[in-house]
N, C-alpha and C positions, 0 to 999 in steps of 0.2 A: 061792464063788469065792476062789481063792488071791490073796494080795497081789500076786504077780508077774503074774497074769492081769489083775487090776484095773488095775495100773500100765500094762500093755500096752494094755488097752482105752482107758484115759485118754489115752495118747499118740496112739492112732489117732483118737479123737474130737477131741482138741485140734488135730491136724494137719488134720483135716477142717474144723474151725471156722476155722482160719487162712485158708482159701480164701475164706470169706465176709466176713471183717472189712473189706476194702476196699469192698465193696458196701454193707455196713451203715453204714460211715462216710459214704459218699456220700449214702445215703438220709437219715441223720440230719442231715447238713449242709444238704440241700435242703429237708427238710420238718419235721424235729423235732430241732433242735440241743440241746434240753434232755433228750433221751432217749439211752440207750445208754451202756454202759461196755464199752470194747473192749480196751484195752491195760493198764489198771490196775484196781485195786479200787475207785477212786473216780471219779465223773464229773468232768470238767473244770468249772471255774467257768463259769457261764452267759456271762459277758462274753467268755470265750475262744471259746466255741462259735459265737457269732453272727458269722461271718466273711462270710457272703453273704446276699443277700436270700432269704427263704423263698419257695418256689414254692407259692402258695396253691391252684393247681390240684390239686396232689397232696394238700394238707391237706384241701381241701373234698371231694375224692373219697373219701379215707379216712374223714372224718367221716360222710359219707352212708352209706358201706358199713357202718361200725361201728354207726351208729344202727339200720340194718336188722337187723344181726346181734343187737344187744342186744334189740331189740324182739322178735325171734323166740326168743331163748334165755332171757332173764331180765328181762322187762319188769316194773317195779314196778306196772304197771296191770293185769296179768292173773295168773292163778294159774299159776306155773311150778314151785312148790315144794310138794309134797304127800306127806308121809310116810304110808305105808299099811301095814296088816297083811295080808300075802298069805294068811294062814291064814283070815281072816275073809271068805270068798267071798260070803256072803249080805249083806254090809254091815250086819250087825246092830249096834245101838248097844250097846257094851260099855264097861267101865271103860277098857280099853285104847284104844278108838277115841275116847273123850272126851279121854283124856290126849294122844293124837296130835293131835287137833284143837286143844287148848290149846297144845301145843308149836308147831304150825304158826303159830298166831296170834302167839305170842311171838317166834318166829323172824322172821316177816314184819315185826313191829314193830322188832326189832333191825336187820334189813336196812335198813329205811327210815330209821332214826335214826343209822346209822353210815355209814362210807364204802364200804359193800359195793357199791353200784351204780356208784360212781366207780371202784372197783377193777376191777370187771368191764369197764367201758369202757376203762380203761387196759390191761388184759390183752389185750382184743380189738384195740386200736390197735397194741400191740407185736406182736401176732401178724400183723397186716396189714403193718406196716412191716418187721419183721425175721424173720417166720416162727415166732416163739415168744414167749410171754408168761408171766410167772410172778408170783405174789404169795404172801405168807405172812400168816396170821392171827396177830395178837399180842394179848395181853391189854392192855387199857387201863383204868386205874383210873376214868376219867371216862365213857368210852363203853362199857365192858365188852368191846368187840371193835373191832379196827381192823386194816385190811389195809395192808401195806406192799408196794409194787411193787418187784420185784427187777430 
C-alpha cells in the first residue's frame, strides 16, 4: 500500500469514527466513566469523568454478559488453551507432544499468575460497551507478562 493510499484510508476511517464518538461518550458517561479515550491521547482524570450517576442497570447487564462470554471463551476453570501438533494424528506420545504439554502447563500457570484473565474481561467489556477492545502484552520484570488495555 502506498503512503497516499494509507493516508486516504486513514482519513476515511477517522471520519467514520467521528460519527460514533458522541455515542461512545454517552455510554462512558452513563456506565463506565473511567473508560474510553475519545478526543485526546490521554483519558481525562477520573474526578472529571464522574459528572452523573452511573446507571447500574447497564453495568450489571454488561457484567452478566461479559461473565458468560468469558466463561465460554477463556475460563480459568476449563481447558480453553491446547497447543497441538496436527501432524501427530494418532496422538502418539512423542518428545514434541511432551514438550507441548509442558508448554501448556507453563502457559496456564502464567495466565493464572498474571493479569491475563483480567485483561480478557476488560477487552470483552470494552467490546460490549464500545464495539471494540484491545490490549497489548508487555514484558514485566516481576510477572514476566502483563497486559495493558488500550
